N, C-alpha and C positions, 0 to 999 in steps of 0.2 A: 498532467491530469488525464486519465484514461476514461473516455466516455463511449459507451456502447448504445446504439440505437437499434431496437428490434422493430423493424417495420419493412413492408414492401411498398409503402407509399413514398414514391420518389420525391414528390413535392414537399412532404413533411420532412424527409431527411435533408433536403436541400435548405429548408428554412432553419433547421437546427444547425446545419453546417455554416450558414451565414452568421448566425448568432455567435457561434464559437469563433469564427474568423474575425468577427468584430471585436471580440474580447482579447484575442491573442496579442495584438499590438500594444495594448495598455496594461497587460497583466504580467507579473513576474513569472507566472507559471506557463509551461508549455502544454499544449493540448493535443491529444491523439484521439481522433474520432473514427469509430468503426461501425459499419452497418452490418446487421445480421438479418436475414430474411427467413431463417428456419432454425429449428432446435439443434440441428447438427452443427451449424456454425456457432451457435451460442456455446455449446458444449466444448468446442475446440478452443474458443476464446477463454472460457473459464478454466480450462485445464492448463492453460499457458500463463495466465496472469490474473492478478486481482484488479477489479475495476473500481474506479472512484464514483462513477455515476452511470446510471442506465435509464434510458427512456424506453418504455415498452408499450407499443401500440397494440392494444387488445383487439383491434380490428384486423390485425394480420393473423393469418392461420396459426392456430395453437398459441395465441398470444398469452392466454392465462397460464398455459403450461410453461411458457418462457419465463413469466414472472415467478412462478413457483420454483422453477429450476434455479433462477438467480437467488431467490430467498434461501434455498437449501444449500447452495454451494458457495456463496460469498456474502457473509454477514457484514463485511466492511463496506459494501457498495450501497450508495443511496439510490433507491429506486423511485422512479416517477412513472405513473400509468397515464396513458392517453386513450381516449375513445370518444365516439360520437354520442354514446348512450350514457348519460350522467348517472344512471342507476348502477352502473358497473363500478362506480367509485367506492362502493362498500366493499368490493373485493380487495381493495387496497389494505384493509385491516388484516386480511389473511396472509398477506405476503410482506407485511412490514413496509409498505410503500410510504414514502415521505409526503407525497402529494398526488392529486389526480388533476389532469388537465383535460378540459373538454375541447374536442376538435370541432372546427379548425382552431388551432392555438394562436392566440394573438402574439405577434412578433415581440412586442414590448414585454409581455409576461414571460415569454420563453427566455428572452435576454436576461430578465431579472432573476429567474430561477437559476440559470447557468452561472450568473455572476455570484449569487449568494452561495451556490454550491462550491464554486472555486475558492471563495473565502473560507468556507467551512473545511474544505480539504487541505487548504494551506495550514490551518491550525492543527488539523489532525497529524500532519507530517511532523509537527513539533512534539507530539505526544505519544505516537504509537508507531510500531513497525508491523507490517502485514506479512504473515507467514501462512504456509499451508499446513494445517493440522488435520490428519486423517482425511486428506483429500478436500478439506474445506478451507477457504481463505478466512483468516481471523486476525484481529489485532492483538499484539502483545506489547506490554510495557517495556521500554528500554531497560528499566531497573530490574526486570526479571531475567535478563540475559547475562549469563556469565561470560561466555565467549562464543564466537561463530567460527566454524571450521568448514573449509572447502575440501570435498573429497570426490574426485571424479566430476561427474555432472550434477552433484548434489551439494547442498549446503546443510550443515547440521548446526542448529541453534542449541547450545548446551545451556540449560536453564538453571537458575539457582536452586530450584526445588529438586534437582537431580535428574530431571527428565530431559530427553532429547527430542527435538523436532527436526525431522529430516524431510526434505522435499527437493524436487528438481529445480535448480537455480544456480547462478554463478555469482562470484564476487563482482564481476563487471556490472551486473544488474543491481546488486545490493550495496556495494561500497559507497555510491553517492548518497544512498539513504542513511546508512549507518554513520557516514562522515558528517551528517548534520547534527549529530549528538556529540558534544565535546568529550564525553567519557569513553568513546570507542576509539581504539587505536589499532591500526594494522601493523603487525610486527613480523609478519612472515607471509610468504606466498599463500599459505594455507590457513592463517589465523588472523582474526580481528578480535581483540579482547576488550572487556569492560574494565577500565582503570579503577572503578570504584571497588573492585574486588581483588585488586593486586595488593599483596602483603609486602612484597619486596622485589627489587630488580637486581639480578646479577649481571655478569658480563654478557651472557648469551641466552638468558632465560628470565621470564617473569614468574614469580612464585605467587600463586593464588592462595587465598585464605584457607581453602580446604586442603592444601598440600599439593595441588596439581602444578605442574611446570609447563609453561608455554614457551616454545623455542622462539628466539629472535634471530632472524636472518641477518647475515653480515650487512647486506645493503640497507637494512632498516635500523641498525644499532644506534647510529649517531642521532637520528631523528627521534627514535624511541626514548633515548636517554633524556633529550631536551624536553620532549613533550611530557614525559613522566614527571620530571622535576617541576615543570611549569604547572602541571595539573595538581600535584601534591602541595605546592606552595599556595596555589589559589584556594584549595580545599582547606588548608590550615588557616589561612586568613579569614575565610568564611566562618569557620568553627570558632574563631577567637575574636 
């Protein structure tokens, strides 16, 4: 779970860090905490990855701009605002904030919020895949993905509506995510396909319903054949 904290308040950051560390030993999720003290750092983080949760201290310089930047660039991220002035809580409606926390934040409340967000994000992992569309991080349904192609330093999500989503990423980053969904199967160094849209399997290719052919590498053939048969048998049993 990727958590960003926009603040120059060291004491606040350390209290959030303690809450996260307290959860890590009891949670199946791993946590990655990042502190940002200016907009440049936030822009760098958002250009590289999608966040699960962000806590934005409005008391830090350009705090409102940071919240607006997050809102405009990562619709997947759950945003929480923090400030000493409770009237600033109304600003949360403008940036889609999930909640407003009055400083100083009570450790028990902070722990509860991080715990609840971790549970929410765990559920989201079972329902969506986060991709970068026109420079913005957005969730897509696994059922909307035909297959994923690796090309250089980019991933291309080929969608069932005929559109492609291309962004900078690698299979190393996305294979663990896609592998949580049983319908996705890696069949090649460059391809992971959605078995729900496979019409047939030949010796070295998968045939998709639209007529496309996806190559199967020699190293993946035995495993692909086994997983394809298992997947189709399970699907047949569910349909009957």
